[in-house]
VMD Tcl script that draws the C-alpha trace (Angstrom):
set ca {
  {0.22 -0.13 0.28}
  {1.47 3.28 -0.83}
  {0.26 6.28 1.19}
  {1.96 9.61 2.17}
  {2.21 11.07 5.53}
  {3.31 14.47 6.28}
  {3.94 15.89 9.75}
  {4.37 19.16 10.31}
  {5.63 20.48 13.98}
  {4.78 24.14 13.44}
  {2.46 26.33 15.83}
  {-0.87 24.98 14.94}
  {-3.03 28.04 12.76}
  {-6.32 26.26 13.38}
  {-8.45 27.07 16.38}
  {-10.18 23.98 17.56}
  {-8.95 20.12 17.78}
  {-11.25 17.98 15.60}
  {-9.74 15.76 12.77}
  {-10.67 16.53 9.05}
  {-11.23 13.44 6.54}
  {-11.81 14.97 3.19}
  {-11.89 13.34 -0.44}
  {-8.86 13.89 -2.27}
  {-8.48 13.52 -5.78}
  {-5.56 11.95 -7.70}
  {-4.63 15.55 -8.55}
  {-4.53 16.39 -5.00}
  {-7.97 18.46 -5.13}
  {-9.46 18.83 -1.90}
  {-12.63 20.70 -0.92}
  {-12.31 23.83 1.04}
  {-14.79 26.10 2.51}
  {-14.20 29.84 2.56}
  {-16.88 32.25 3.46}
  {-19.42 29.47 4.07}
  {-19.25 28.19 0.44}
  {-17.34 25.19 -0.97}
  {-14.19 25.57 -3.10}
  {-11.98 23.02 -4.64}
  {-8.40 23.68 -4.15}
  {-5.15 22.03 -5.00}
  {-3.26 21.11 -1.94}
  {-0.02 21.98 -3.52}
  {2.99 21.52 -0.97}
  {5.61 23.12 -3.50}
  {3.58 26.65 -3.03}
  {4.64 28.59 -0.28}
  {1.67 30.72 -0.17}
  {-2.00 30.01 -1.03}
  {-3.63 31.50 -3.99}
  {-7.52 32.08 -4.55}
  {-8.32 32.66 -8.32}
  {-9.79 36.21 -9.24}
  {-13.02 34.47 -10.50}
  {-13.52 32.43 -7.10}
  {-12.79 35.66 -5.18}
  {-15.45 37.24 -7.09}
  {-17.73 34.36 -6.95}
  {-17.46 34.48 -3.01}
  {-17.75 38.37 -3.03}
  {-14.53 38.48 -1.04}
  {-12.88 41.77 -0.79}
  {-9.36 42.42 -1.99}
  {-6.93 44.27 -0.23}
  {-3.75 45.87 -1.35}
  {-0.40 45.56 0.26}
  {3.42 45.53 -0.19}
  {4.14 43.83 -3.29}
  {6.07 40.36 -2.93}
  {7.62 38.59 -5.30}
  {6.02 35.24 -6.45}
  {7.52 32.50 -8.74}
  {5.26 30.16 -10.52}
  {5.59 26.67 -11.36}
  {7.08 27.79 -15.01}
  {9.60 29.79 -12.93}
  {8.18 32.99 -14.08}
  {8.44 35.50 -11.33}
  {5.62 38.30 -10.92}
  {5.20 40.96 -8.36}
  {1.83 40.51 -6.23}
  {0.24 43.30 -4.18}
  {-3.47 42.13 -4.00}
  {-4.58 39.62 -1.09}
  {-7.65 38.11 0.30}
  {-8.15 37.76 3.92}
  {-10.61 35.67 5.59}
  {-11.83 34.52 9.07}
  {-14.17 31.69 7.69}
  {-12.05 29.11 6.17}
  {-12.57 25.37 7.08}
  {-10.85 22.37 6.04}
  {-13.52 19.85 6.82}
  {-14.00 20.08 10.62}
  {-10.98 22.07 11.12}
  {-11.77 26.09 11.23}
  {-9.06 28.41 10.35}
  {-9.49 31.85 12.01}
  {-7.48 33.91 10.08}
  {-6.24 33.03 6.31}
  {-4.55 34.79 3.74}
  {-4.53 33.85 -0.11}
  {-2.68 35.88 -3.09}
  {-5.50 37.04 -5.45}
  {-4.43 36.10 -8.77}
  {-5.82 35.41 -12.39}
  {-5.77 31.59 -12.90}
  {-6.25 30.32 -16.49}
  {-9.66 29.33 -17.90}
  {-7.95 25.82 -18.01}
  {-7.26 25.87 -14.40}
  {-10.41 23.76 -13.42}
  {-9.87 24.70 -9.42}
  {-10.65 27.52 -7.52}
  {-7.02 27.98 -5.85}
  {-3.82 26.34 -4.54}
  {-3.68 25.56 -0.94}
  {0.07 26.30 0.07}
  {2.09 25.51 2.81}
  {1.18 28.53 4.93}
  {-1.92 26.81 5.57}
  {-0.88 23.18 5.02}
  {1.99 22.92 7.38}
  {-0.54 24.09 10.44}
  {-1.65 20.33 10.90}
  {-0.27 16.96 10.07}
  {-1.65 15.19 7.18}
  {-2.33 11.51 6.02}
  {-2.70 11.43 2.05}
  {-3.86 8.37 0.61}
  {-4.73 9.12 -3.20}
  {-5.39 5.50 -4.30}
  {-8.18 5.34 -1.67}
  {-9.12 9.09 -2.35}
  {-8.78 10.70 1.20}
  {-6.92 13.13 3.00}
  {-6.77 13.29 6.76}
  {-5.81 16.44 8.46}
  {-5.20 16.48 12.24}
  {-2.99 17.92 15.16}
  {0.44 16.54 15.26}
  {-0.28 14.88 18.73}
  {-3.24 13.17 16.79}
  {-1.15 11.50 14.37}
  {-0.08 8.09 15.69}
  {-3.72 7.22 16.51}
  {-4.79 8.40 13.04}
  {-1.99 6.25 11.42}
  {-3.33 3.23 13.73}
  {-6.94 4.00 12.79}
  {-6.37 3.85 9.24}
  {-3.99 0.78 9.64}
  {-0.98 2.59 8.62}
  {2.49 2.81 10.07}
  {5.86 4.92 9.33}
  {8.57 2.52 8.21}
}
mol new
graphics top color blue
foreach p $ca { graphics top sphere $p radius 0.5 }
foreach p [lrange $ca 0 end-1] q [lrange $ca 1 end] { graphics top cylinder $p $q radius 0.2 }
display resetview
């Protein structure tokens, strides 16, 4: 059985201690709730900052705020300056609420069939079990990882 476990030992960003079991596509797309509405995001561990597509931001009617420009490098290596951000106090990964999440607000191409990228700035806040072959991702607090591995019949080798 091939499964991937990622454990992050960072200060937690979420505010409660529930465990989130999420459907996971083979492309690592997971459902995320923003402003009370479901969006589809790629869980992208190569992305340091989370990104919300401009079209999704408009659909969710989330306000954009301008800030100091930062340099962002995309997967093609192109570097651009980004100065528009979306901040929400209403984000959930399954049962896990986040009290303050910030996204870069960027236009993603029409061919990009998701609403954004969930980067390490959010993903590192919890420990993860990824099993794309069974179509699931489990997010939990680091001290809950061992029990969840046992529950799912997994172990670290």
